N, C-alpha and C positions, 0 to 999 in steps of 0.2 A: 720184332718191330711190328707195332700195331698200325692198322690202316683204317681210314674212313673215307667214304665217298660223299662229297659235299652235296647238299640239297638246295643250296642257295648261293648267291654271289655276295662276297663280302671280303673284308680284310682277313688275312691269315690269322692274326692274333685274336681277333674277335670270334672267328669260327672255332678255333681251338679252345679258347676260354669257355665258350658255351658248351662245346661237346664234352670237355673234361670236367666242367663244373669247378673251375679254379679261377684265381685272379689273373688278369692280363699281365700283371707284373711277373708272375711265375712263368707264364707262357712266353713272355718276352725273353727271359733268360734261356728257356729251352730252345727257342729259335736262334738266338745269337750264339749258342753253343754249337750250332750246326747239326742239331738232332732232329730237324724237321725237313721233309722233302715234299714237293708237289709234282706229281706225275714223273717221279724218279729223279728229279733235280733238287739238290739241296738248296734251301732258301734260308737266308740269314736276315732278310728284311721283314720286319714285323708288319709293315703296311702293304705287303705284297697282295695284289688282288687275286682272289681265287674265284674261278667260275663254277657254275653249277655242273656237277658231274666230274669235277677234278678229284684225283686221288691224293689224299694227304697221308703220309706215313710219318710216324714219330716213334721215338724210343726214350725211355726214362734213364737218366744217368744215376747210377748208384751213389748214394751219399757216402762221403768219407767220414768214418766214425772218429770222434775225438778220443784220444787216450786220456782216461780220467785218472787224475792223481788221487791218492787216498783221501777220503772225506771223513774227518773225525769230529764233525760238528753237526748240529741240527738247527733248523730254522723254524720259528713258530709259524704254524699255519692258522690263519684267521678264518678261512673258509675254503671248502673244497667240494666240488662235485665232478661229474664225469667230463665236464667241458673246460673248467678253469680252476685255478686255485689262487688265493690271495695270501701273501706272506708278510710278516713283519720283519723287514731286513735289519739286521744288527749293524752297528758301526764297524768299519774295518773290513767288511766283506765286499769284494769287487764283484760286480754283476757279470760282466763278460770276460772271457779269457783274452789275453793279449801276449805277445812275445815277452813283454817286460814283466808280466805277472807270473810269479813262480808258485804262489800259494793257491790252494783250491778256491774256486769261485762259486757264485750262486748257480751258474750254469752246471758246474761239476756236481753240485748238490742235486740239481734237477735230474741229471743223467743217472746219478746214484739212486734217485727216487723212481726213475723209470719214465720221466717226462721228457720226450725228445721227438721233434717233428721233422720228418724228411719232406722236402719239396720235390716236385716233379723235375726240377732242373738239377737235382743232385746236391743241393745246398742243405746242410744240416741246420735246422733252426731249433730253438729251445723255448719257444713260446713267450719270450720276453717282449712285451708290448711297449713298455716305456722304461726309462732308466732312472736309477738313483745313484748319486755320487758315492764313492767308497765310504766316506765318513758320515754321510747322511743316513738316517734311519727311517723306518716306517713302511707304510703299505705299498705293495707292489703286486700287480696282477700278472699271472702267467697263463697263457692259453695252452690247452692240452691237445688241440687238433688244429689243422690249417684253416678250416672254415671259421672257427672261433677266433683265431688269430687275426684273420682278415676283417671280421666284423668289429672286433675291438679296436683295430687300427683305424677303421673308419670313424668310430666314436671318438677316438683321440683327436682326429682331424676336425670333426664337426662340433667338438666341444661338449658332446653329450656325456663324455667321460672326463673326469677331472679330479684334482686333488687339492686339499687344504693343508698347508704346512704351518706348524708351530715353530717359532724361532725365538731365541733369547738374544737380544742385541745390546750393544755397549752404551748406547745413549738413546733416550726416548725420541720417537718421531714427533715432529711438530703437530701433525694432524694425520687422520686417516687419508690415504691418497692412492691414486693410480699412477703408475709409472709406465710410460710408453716410449721406450728408447731402444734403437737398434743395437743388436749385440753381434760382435765378431771377435776373431782371435786378436789378442793383444800383440801389436807388432814388436813390442820390446821384450815380451816374456811369453813364450809359446805355451807355458803351463796355464796361463790366465786368459780369461775372456774379458772384453771391455765394451763399453758403449762407444761405438765407432760409426763414422759416416759410411754408409753403404753396407752396414751389417744387416743381419736378418731381423725382421720385425719382431719385437718382443713387448709383452704387456703383462704387468703384475700389479695386483691390488694389495695394499697393506692396511691392516686394522689394528689399532692399539688395544691391548687387553688389560695389562696390569704393569705396575712400576714398583721398583724397590726404592728404599731410602737413599741408596747410593747411586741411583740413576740408570741401572740396567732395566730393560723392559721386555715383557713377553708380548709378542705380536703374532697375528695369524696372517698368512699370505695365500692369495689365490692366484694360480697360474692360468693365464689365458693362452699362452704359447709355451712351448717346451724347449727352450734353448739351454745349452750347456751352462751350468752355474748361474742360471738366470736370476734367482732370488738374491744371490750373493752379489752379483754385478749391479743390479738395480739398487740394492741397499747402499753399496759403495758410492753410487752416483748421488745418493742423498746424504753422504757423509756419515753413514752408519755401517756397522760391521757386526756379523754374528759372533757371539762368544766362541772362542776357539778357532776362528777362521783367520789364521795367521797369513795365509796366501793373499787375502784381500784386505789386510791391514789392521786386524784386531791386535791391540797391544795392551797388556795389563801385567803389572808386577804383583798385584794383589791376588788375582785369580789364575791359578795354574790349571788351565783347561786343555785336555789332551786331544779333543776333537771338536768338529763343528757342531754346535748345538742347533741343529735343524732336523725336524722330524715330520715326515709325511703322515699326518694324523688321521685324515679322513679321505677315503677314496670312494667315488661314486661312479656308477655306470649302469647301463641297461643290460640285463642278462641277455647274452647273444642268442639264446634259444627261446626263452619264455617272454622276453621283452620287458620283464619286471624291473622296476627301478631298484637297484641294490646299493647299499652303503656299508662300508667296512671301516671300523674304527681300530686303529693300531695303538695299543697302549704305549706310553712313553717308557723308555729304558731307564734303568736305575740311576745313571749319571745325571740325566736331566731332571729326574724326579727329586734327587737329593739336592740339587742346586735350587730348585723351586721351593722345596720344603725348608731350606735354610734361609732364603732371602725374601720369600714372598709370603703373603697372608694366604695360607693354604685353603681356608674357607672361601675366600674370594676367588681363588683360582678354580676351585672345584665348581663354583657357580658359573664362572666365566667360560671355562672350556666345556662346552655343551654341543655334542655332535648334532643334536636335533635342531639346534637354532643357528648352526654355523653359517648357513647360506644367507640368513637374514642380516648378518653383520655387514654384508656387502651391498645390500639393497639400495642404499643411498649414494653409493659411489658411481 
């Protein structure tokens, strides 16, 4: 058990976070687990006032390692350095393990690759900063250490990190628009989210890119918040659906589409160490490419989907 003698008066969680150079969230878990004492007395209240000269003792809880199922696949790495990596997640790959998930996940692939973060409170983390649905594809960033994870999480909150999504929808939007509607669990179907009164604030911008002769449209979406199924829910509120998204209402006898055609095309962030603005483009997978090649003017698409000018599309919204 490690010990420190305090040199100032302050809250217990603030002192420990400063001394250990970790986030207060991690310290909070450590305290609530009963792993911290002040002058020999166990303290479980994070706001406990510590006086100058008090002795704080703490111990780290060893993380329980996940048993990794066999991983017989690989994931395309778009960028990697000693602090983070960015991957192009394929469709059908679940990000996080869950009791209902029997197949290997992206987390299992990360463990297999050797990326695994232990926290001071004994919780095993795997660097996943933001999520992508199972059927959705595209860019996803993974932190390789706890400091990087915390810095990227802050960027996600203050919007200096974000994503642009490409989607194929079943009917053209009337115009470029911003949707600000609260999202919560659908009371009639627990698998779905919906626009509901009292839900969490959610904001998405949509820009029209190209249209086919039979009415399907390629659009780009920008997330200002990160709610579950946010793009799909906001499109449904406009009477539009992503191709392949049968959960939220896509129906077509003509097109037999096995998964949701939604792709996180561009991820931007500030590098957590250098501070440099970084952008990562995730190439579309073959199924979306084949659909676009079959029904759209490929030359117009190549000109429209431009990572360098993606942010300018939303400047007038």
